[in-house]
C-alpha positions as CSV (number, residue, x, y, z in Angstrom):
1,X,110.6,-72.4,87.3
2,X,107.4,-72.0,89.5
3,X,104.7,-69.2,89.1
4,X,106.0,-67.9,92.2
5,X,109.4,-67.9,91.4
6,X,108.8,-66.5,87.8
7,X,107.2,-63.4,89.4
8,X,110.1,-62.8,91.9
9,X,112.6,-63.0,88.9
10,X,110.5,-60.4,87.0
11,X,110.3,-58.4,90.1
12,X,114.1,-58.9,90.8
13,X,114.7,-57.5,87.1
14,X,112.8,-54.8,87.1
15,X,114.3,-53.4,90.3
16,X,117.5,-54.4,89.2
17,X,117.3,-52.2,85.9
18,X,116.0,-49.4,87.7
19,X,119.4,-49.1,90.0
20,X,121.6,-49.9,87.3
21,X,120.4,-47.2,85.2
22,X,120.9,-44.9,88.7
23,X,124.3,-46.4,89.2
24,X,125.6,-45.7,85.4
25,X,124.7,-42.2,85.7
26,X,127.4,-41.8,88.0
27,X,129.7,-44.7,86.8
28,X,129.5,-42.5,83.1
29,X,129.9,-39.0,85.2
30,X,133.0,-39.7,86.6
31,X,134.4,-41.9,83.9
32,X,134.6,-39.0,81.6
33,X,136.2,-36.6,83.7
34,X,138.6,-38.6,86.1
35,X,141.6,-37.9,83.7
36,X,140.9,-34.8,83.0
37,X,140.8,-34.2,86.7
38,X,144.0,-36.3,87.6
39,X,145.8,-34.4,84.7
40,X,144.6,-30.5,86.1
41,X,145.4,-31.5,90.0
42,X,148.5,-33.3,88.9
43,X,149.8,-31.9,86.0
44,X,151.2,-34.4,84.6
45,X,150.4,-37.5,81.9
46,X,152.4,-39.9,84.4
47,X,149.7,-39.6,86.9
48,X,147.1,-38.9,85.1
49,X,145.8,-42.8,85.1
50,X,146.4,-43.3,88.7
51,X,143.2,-42.2,89.8
52,X,141.5,-44.4,87.5
53,X,143.8,-47.2,88.6
54,X,142.8,-46.5,92.3
55,X,139.0,-46.8,91.0
56,X,139.8,-50.1,89.2
57,X,141.2,-51.2,92.7
58,X,138.5,-50.1,94.8
59,X,136.2,-52.0,92.7
60,X,138.4,-55.2,92.9
61,X,138.6,-54.7,96.8
62,X,134.5,-54.1,96.9
63,X,133.8,-57.3,94.5
64,X,135.1,-59.5,97.2
65,X,133.7,-57.5,100.1
66,X,130.1,-57.4,98.1
67,X,130.3,-61.2,97.3
68,X,131.4,-62.0,100.9
69,X,128.2,-59.8,102.0
70,X,126.3,-62.1,99.3
71,X,127.5,-65.6,101.0
72,X,125.9,-64.3,104.3
73,X,123.4,-62.2,103.8
74,X,122.1,-62.0,99.9
75,X,122.8,-59.7,97.4
76,X,120.7,-56.6,98.5
77,X,123.0,-55.6,101.8
78,X,126.1,-55.9,99.4
79,X,125.1,-54.0,96.7
80,X,123.4,-50.9,98.5
81,X,126.8,-51.0,100.4
82,X,128.8,-50.8,97.2
83,X,126.8,-47.7,96.1
84,X,126.7,-46.1,99.6
85,X,130.2,-45.8,99.5
86,X,130.5,-44.9,95.8
87,X,128.2,-41.8,97.0
88,X,131.1,-40.9,99.8
89,X,133.6,-41.3,97.3
90,X,131.7,-39.0,94.8
91,X,131.2,-36.1,97.4
92,X,135.1,-36.6,98.4
93,X,136.1,-35.6,94.6
94,X,134.1,-32.4,94.6
95,X,136.1,-31.7,98.2
96,X,139.1,-32.8,95.9
97,X,138.5,-30.4,93.1
98,X,137.9,-27.3,95.6
99,X,140.8,-28.0,97.7
100,X,142.9,-29.4,94.6
101,X,144.5,-32.1,96.3
102,X,145.4,-34.8,93.9
103,X,145.2,-37.1,96.8
104,X,142.5,-36.6,98.2
105,X,141.4,-37.6,94.8
106,X,143.0,-40.7,94.7
107,X,141.3,-41.5,97.9
108,X,137.8,-40.5,96.5
109,X,138.5,-42.8,93.4
110,X,138.9,-45.6,95.3
111,X,135.5,-44.9,96.8
112,X,134.0,-44.6,93.6
113,X,135.3,-47.8,92.6
114,X,132.8,-49.9,95.0
115,X,129.9,-48.3,93.0
116,X,131.3,-49.3,90.0
117,X,131.7,-52.4,91.7
118,X,128.1,-53.3,92.7
119,X,126.8,-51.7,88.8
120,X,128.7,-54.9,88.0
121,X,127.9,-57.5,90.3
122,X,124.1,-56.8,90.1
123,X,124.2,-58.7,86.6
124,X,124.7,-62.0,88.6
125,X,121.7,-61.3,90.9
126,X,119.7,-61.4,87.7
127,X,121.0,-65.6,87.3
128,X,120.1,-66.2,90.8
129,X,116.5,-67.2,89.6
130,X,117.1,-67.7,86.1
131,X,117.0,-71.0,84.0
132,X,119.8,-72.0,82.3
133,X,118.6,-71.6,78.9
134,X,118.0,-67.7,79.9
135,X,120.8,-67.0,81.8
136,X,122.5,-64.7,79.6
137,X,119.6,-63.1,78.0
138,X,118.7,-62.0,82.6
139,X,122.7,-60.9,82.6
140,X,122.5,-58.7,79.5
141,X,119.4,-57.4,80.6
142,X,120.7,-56.0,83.7
143,X,124.1,-55.2,81.3
144,X,121.8,-53.3,78.6
145,X,120.0,-51.2,81.9
146,X,123.4,-49.4,82.2
147,X,123.1,-48.1,79.0
148,X,120.7,-44.8,79.5
149,X,122.4,-44.1,82.7
150,X,126.2,-44.8,81.0
151,X,125.4,-42.9,78.1
152,X,123.7,-39.7,79.8
153,X,126.7,-39.7,82.2
154,X,129.7,-38.4,80.0
155,X,127.3,-36.1,78.5
156,X,127.0,-34.5,81.7
157,X,129.9,-32.7,81.5
158,X,128.7,-29.7,80.3
159,X,125.7,-29.4,82.6
160,X,128.0,-30.5,85.3
161,X,130.0,-27.7,84.6
162,X,127.1,-25.4,84.7
163,X,125.5,-26.2,87.9
164,X,129.4,-26.0,89.2
165,X,129.4,-22.7,88.4
166,X,126.3,-21.9,90.2
167,X,127.9,-23.8,93.0
168,X,130.8,-21.8,93.4
169,X,132.9,-25.0,92.3
170,X,135.6,-25.9,89.8
171,X,134.2,-27.1,86.1
172,X,134.8,-30.7,86.7
173,X,133.4,-31.3,89.9
174,X,130.1,-30.9,88.5
175,X,130.3,-34.1,87.1
176,X,130.9,-35.9,90.7
177,X,127.7,-33.5,91.6
178,X,125.3,-35.8,89.6
179,X,127.2,-38.8,90.5
180,X,126.3,-38.4,94.4
181,X,123.0,-38.0,93.4
182,X,123.1,-41.3,91.5
183,X,124.9,-43.6,93.4
184,X,122.9,-42.1,96.5
185,X,119.4,-43.0,94.6
186,X,120.4,-46.3,93.6
187,X,121.5,-47.5,97.0
188,X,117.9,-46.3,98.3
189,X,116.6,-48.8,95.5
190,X,118.2,-51.4,96.9
191,X,117.2,-51.1,100.6
192,X,113.8,-50.8,100.0
193,X,112.6,-52.3,96.9
194,X,115.0,-55.5,96.5
195,X,112.9,-58.0,99.0
196,X,112.8,-60.8,99.1
197,X,116.7,-60.9,98.4
198,X,117.2,-63.2,94.9
199,X,120.1,-65.3,96.0
200,X,118.7,-66.4,99.5
201,X,115.3,-67.5,97.6
202,X,117.6,-69.5,95.1
203,X,119.4,-71.3,97.7
204,X,116.3,-72.1,99.3
205,X,115.2,-73.9,96.1
206,X,118.0,-75.5,95.5
207,X,118.2,-76.6,99.4
208,X,121.8,-75.4,99.2
209,X,123.4,-74.4,102.5
210,X,124.8,-70.5,102.7
211,X,128.5,-70.4,104.1
212,X,129.4,-68.0,106.2
213,X,132.1,-65.8,105.0
214,X,135.5,-66.4,106.5
215,X,139.0,-65.8,105.9
216,X,139.2,-68.4,102.9
217,X,136.2,-67.2,101.6
218,X,138.7,-65.6,98.4
219,X,140.4,-68.6,98.6
220,X,137.9,-71.3,97.8
221,X,136.1,-68.9,94.9
222,X,139.1,-69.2,93.1
223,X,139.5,-73.1,94.0
224,X,136.0,-73.2,92.4
225,X,136.9,-71.5,89.2
226,X,140.3,-73.5,89.0
227,X,138.4,-76.6,89.2
228,X,136.3,-76.0,86.6
229,X,137.7,-75.2,83.2
230,X,135.3,-73.7,81.4
231,X,135.0,-71.5,84.7
232,X,138.2,-70.6,84.1
233,X,137.7,-69.9,80.3
234,X,135.2,-67.6,81.5
235,X,137.4,-65.6,84.1
236,X,140.3,-65.2,81.4
237,X,137.5,-63.9,79.0
238,X,136.2,-61.4,81.3
239,X,139.3,-60.0,82.9
240,X,141.2,-59.6,79.3
241,X,138.3,-57.7,77.9
242,X,138.3,-55.5,81.0
243,X,141.7,-55.2,81.0
244,X,142.0,-53.9,77.1
245,X,138.9,-52.1,77.5
246,X,140.4,-49.4,80.4
247,X,143.9,-49.8,79.4
248,X,142.7,-48.0,75.9
249,X,139.8,-46.3,77.6
250,X,141.0,-44.5,80.5
251,X,143.8,-42.6,78.1
252,X,141.1,-41.5,75.3
253,X,140.2,-38.3,76.5
254,X,143.6,-37.0,77.4
255,X,145.2,-38.2,73.9
256,X,141.8,-36.7,71.9
257,X,142.3,-33.3,73.9
258,X,146.1,-33.6,72.9
259,X,144.7,-33.6,69.1
260,X,142.4,-30.4,69.5
261,X,138.7,-32.2,70.4
262,X,136.7,-30.1,72.4
263,X,135.6,-31.3,75.5
264,X,132.2,-31.8,74.2
265,X,133.7,-34.2,71.7
266,X,135.3,-36.2,73.8
267,X,132.1,-36.4,75.8
268,X,130.2,-37.7,72.7
269,X,133.5,-40.2,72.1
270,X,132.9,-41.6,75.2
271,X,129.3,-41.8,75.0
272,X,129.5,-44.0,71.9
273,X,132.1,-46.0,73.3
274,X,129.9,-46.9,76.4
275,X,126.9,-47.1,74.1
276,X,128.9,-50.6,72.3
277,X,129.5,-51.4,76.1
278,X,125.9,-51.8,77.3
279,X,123.3,-50.9,74.5
280,X,123.7,-54.0,72.3
281,X,123.7,-56.1,75.5
282,X,120.2,-57.8,74.7
283,X,121.6,-59.3,71.4
284,X,124.8,-60.6,72.8
285,X,122.5,-62.2,75.6
286,X,120.2,-63.8,73.4
287,X,123.2,-64.6,71.1
288,X,124.7,-66.6,74.1
289,X,122.1,-68.6,74.9
290,X,121.4,-69.4,71.7
291,X,124.6,-70.0,70.0
292,X,126.7,-70.8,72.9
293,X,128.7,-69.0,75.3
294,X,132.0,-70.0,73.0
295,X,130.9,-68.2,69.7
296,X,130.2,-65.1,71.0
297,X,133.8,-65.2,73.1
298,X,135.5,-65.6,70.0
299,X,133.0,-62.7,68.6
300,X,134.3,-60.5,71.1
301,X,138.0,-61.1,70.8
302,X,138.0,-60.6,66.8
303,X,136.2,-56.8,68.3
304,X,138.6,-56.1,70.7
305,X,141.8,-56.8,68.1
306,X,139.4,-54.7,65.6
307,X,139.7,-52.0,68.2
308,X,142.9,-51.8,69.2
309,X,144.3,-51.6,66.1
310,X,141.6,-48.6,64.8
311,X,142.0,-46.7,68.0
312,X,146.1,-47.0,67.3
313,X,145.1,-46.0,63.3
314,X,142.6,-43.3,63.6
315,X,142.8,-39.8,63.9
316,X,142.1,-39.0,67.6
317,X,140.5,-35.7,66.5
318,X,137.3,-37.3,65.9
319,X,137.6,-39.6,62.8
320,X,135.2,-41.8,62.0
321,X,137.9,-44.8,62.1
322,X,138.8,-44.1,65.7
323,X,135.5,-43.5,66.9
324,X,134.4,-47.3,65.5
325,X,137.5,-48.1,67.0
326,X,136.4,-46.7,70.5
327,X,132.8,-48.8,69.9
328,X,134.2,-51.6,69.0
329,X,135.9,-51.7,72.2
330,X,132.8,-51.5,73.8
331,X,131.2,-54.1,72.1
332,X,133.9,-56.4,72.3
333,X,134.2,-55.6,75.9
334,X,130.3,-56.6,76.3
335,X,130.7,-59.9,74.3
336,X,133.5,-60.9,76.6
337,X,131.7,-60.0,80.0
338,X,128.3,-61.3,79.2
339,X,129.1,-64.6,77.8
340,X,132.4,-64.8,80.4
341,X,129.7,-64.4,83.2
342,X,127.4,-66.9,81.8
343,X,130.1,-69.5,81.2
344,X,131.1,-69.1,84.7
345,X,128.1,-69.5,86.4
346,X,127.1,-72.4,84.3
347,X,130.0,-74.3,85.5
348,X,129.7,-73.2,89.2
349,X,126.8,-75.0,91.6
350,X,124.6,-72.4,93.4
351,X,126.3,-72.8,96.2
352,X,129.5,-71.7,95.4
353,X,128.8,-68.9,93.0
354,X,128.7,-65.7,95.2
355,X,132.1,-66.8,96.0
356,X,133.3,-67.9,92.6
357,X,131.2,-64.7,91.2
358,X,133.1,-61.9,93.5
359,X,136.7,-64.0,93.0
360,X,136.1,-63.5,89.1
361,X,135.5,-59.8,89.6
362,X,138.1,-59.1,91.8
363,X,140.4,-60.6,88.9
364,X,138.6,-58.6,86.6
365,X,139.3,-55.3,88.2
366,X,142.6,-56.8,89.2
367,X,143.3,-56.9,85.5
368,X,141.9,-53.0,84.6
369,X,144.1,-51.8,87.4
370,X,147.3,-52.9,85.3
371,X,146.1,-52.0,82.4
372,X,145.2,-48.3,84.0
373,X,148.2,-48.2,85.6
374,X,150.8,-49.3,82.3
375,X,148.1,-47.2,80.1
376,X,149.5,-43.6,81.5
377,X,153.6,-44.7,81.7
378,X,153.4,-45.9,77.8
379,X,151.6,-42.7,77.0
380,X,154.0,-40.5,78.8
381,X,157.1,-42.9,77.6
382,X,155.7,-43.6,73.8
383,X,152.8,-42.9,72.4
384,X,148.6,-43.7,72.5
385,X,149.6,-46.4,69.2
386,X,152.2,-48.1,71.3
387,X,149.2,-48.3,74.4
388,X,146.7,-49.4,71.7
389,X,149.5,-52.2,69.9
390,X,150.6,-53.1,73.8
391,X,146.8,-54.0,74.7
392,X,146.7,-56.3,71.9
393,X,149.2,-58.8,74.0
394,X,146.6,-58.8,76.8
395,X,143.8,-61.0,74.6
396,X,146.4,-63.6,73.3
397,X,145.3,-66.0,77.0
398,X,141.8,-65.6,76.3
399,X,142.0,-66.2,72.7
400,X,144.4,-69.4,73.5
401,X,141.5,-70.9,75.6
402,X,139.1,-70.5,72.7
403,X,141.6,-72.3,70.6
404,X,142.2,-74.9,72.7
405,X,138.4,-75.9,73.6
406,X,138.7,-74.3,77.4
407,X,135.1,-73.1,76.9
408,X,133.6,-76.7,76.8
409,X,131.7,-77.1,79.9
410,X,129.2,-79.7,81.5
411,X,126.2,-78.4,83.5
412,X,126.3,-77.8,87.1
413,X,125.9,-80.6,89.1
414,X,122.1,-81.9,89.1
415,X,120.0,-80.9,92.4
416,X,122.3,-78.1,92.6
417,X,120.7,-75.2,90.6
418,X,118.0,-73.1,90.2
419,X,114.9,-75.1,89.1
420,X,114.3,-75.8,85.4
421,X,110.8,-75.8,84.1
């Protein structure tokens, strides 16, 4: 890597870290109250998971849209658009709380999903100029940067209620006031500071042509993944980890509230879970570069299994086993996301990466939407342990791919990757 490229990579990481912190505040603040506000507006558990599912579907649609923009124009305009749409969604969520309209809350959640998609796809921007032996660490740096905002966000439920009271808004609307400011700030950082664009620069270094978006962009991205077994394994791991995490997590606040937990205790538990998702990311990235993507994916599967068991059997009023299960749910997700994303990126040439990465995040969010939808239904028809035990079934495909050697890969074709030292 040339000195100029190395300098640009360091600058890119600094800008992405800044926007991740801001975006993470909004994502965390909204995530902590989305189920509670849905329950308050709808009056039924069976619908309490609908806005979360809508947010995930919004993120799925946004993943493809952001990727299409990246294919045509680079990372900066796509990420900025995602955060801007998310900010409009946060404003709509405040309005939904004021008007007490459940359907408007669902629409708001769809738009907020765009900010979540931007926060997730920013990890790929960190790999555009990274050398292969530092790719997972660069990716994990951006995932880690979300820690500050994501852990702070759920703990803004209390201050948010105070702000809402002074503004004459419902208590749960305060979290979305913070989310609006956070998403708007992240969009501004992308527009002003992410220059030159890392993906455009990487394509120039690799002498790859920049394809234009077409109606078949999704099909070409999925085809690129399907034709490479390692990329397909990475996709399975990412999707399974996200579905399990969302399926269990989205109903946790409602489950804890039913067992007598205070709103503050719910916020602390969610913060610990989100800390598990992001705080150990640098270690996960280092391990994926040092010991291989397959080893870290295996560790992630084990943690997700343990998390589901502890969540099913632990006391939801705030016991240590239950809380540990939520932390492991986060760390297992982190291993699946970081190692799976690095594995997919390793296997796909730079000219095809933006489309493949967008397709991957689309599938990931659709899997999460299925998990979130089923979570509310299962909780209403059965109980939380049944939900947690059922989540174990979603881990089977990724575990099978690892056991059968589906994670082994060869490097992307020579001359089509970012330059190495």
